[in-house]
C-alpha positions in Angstrom: 73.4 121.8 91.9 76.4 120.2 93.9 79.1 120.4 93.9 80.4 117.2 95.2 84.3 118.4 95.1 86.5 121.0 94.9 90.0 121.5 92.8 93.4 122.9 94.0 95.9 124.3 91.9 99.6 124.3 92.6 99.4 128.3 93.4 96.9 127.3 96.1 99.4 124.5 97.6 102.5 126.0 97.4 104.2 129.1 97.9 105.1 131.8 95.1 108.1 133.9 95.1 108.5 137.8 94.7 108.1 139.2 91.5 108.8 142.1 90.4 108.1 144.5 87.5 109.6 144.9 84.7 109.3 146.0 81.5 111.1 144.9 78.3 111.3 146.4 74.5 110.1 143.2 72.0 112.5 143.4 68.0 109.4 145.0 66.7 110.2 148.2 68.7 106.9 147.6 71.5 107.1 148.1 75.7 106.0 145.0 77.5 105.8 144.8 81.1 104.9 142.0 82.6 102.7 142.8 85.9 104.4 143.0 90.0 103.2 139.7 91.8 103.4 139.7 95.4 105.0 136.7 97.5 101.7 134.2 98.9 102.4 131.3 101.1 100.6 127.9 100.0 98.5 125.3 102.2 101.5 123.2 102.2 104.3 126.3 102.6 106.6 123.8 100.5 107.4 125.4 97.0 106.2 123.2 94.0 109.7 121.1 93.9 109.1 120.3 97.2 105.5 119.5 96.2 106.9 117.3 93.4 109.4 115.9 95.5 107.1 114.3 97.9 104.6 113.0 95.0 107.6 111.0 93.2 107.6 109.6 96.4 104.2 108.5 97.0 104.0 110.3 99.8 102.1 113.4 98.8 98.9 113.1 96.8 98.8 113.1 92.9 97.2 114.9 91.0 94.1 115.4 88.5 94.3 115.7 84.9 91.9 117.7 83.3 93.5 118.8 80.0 97.0 119.9 80.5 95.9 121.1 84.2 96.5 119.0 87.0 94.6 120.1 89.9 94.3 118.6 92.7 90.7 117.8 95.1 90.9 119.5 98.0 89.3 116.4 99.8 93.1 114.4 99.1 94.8 117.3 100.5 92.8 118.2 103.8 93.2 114.0 104.1 97.0 114.0 103.4 96.9 117.5 106.0 95.3 115.7 109.1 97.1 112.6 108.3 100.5 114.2 107.6 99.5 116.4 111.9 98.8 113.6 113.3 102.3 111.5 113.1 103.8 115.4 114.3 101.9 115.6 117.5 102.0 111.7 118.0 105.6 112.1 117.8 105.7 115.3 120.5 
């Protein structure tokens, strides 16, 4: 089996802020804990909100919808990064 293309989720593309652990009590009296999560830096260095803003302006590849999931082809992202870097290097 050969893999034609790999897919990325928004969590792979966008920066994710740190989330501290939180414990709360439900109405039934059970205690629930939301685990902590460290901050991560995505491939683009942008926030998810900014990525969707760029998609609306046709400046970033649109996601492929598979069910309810929005996924991006790795090849599309690499092509976008290369073209984005090419325009930056031509400006210098």
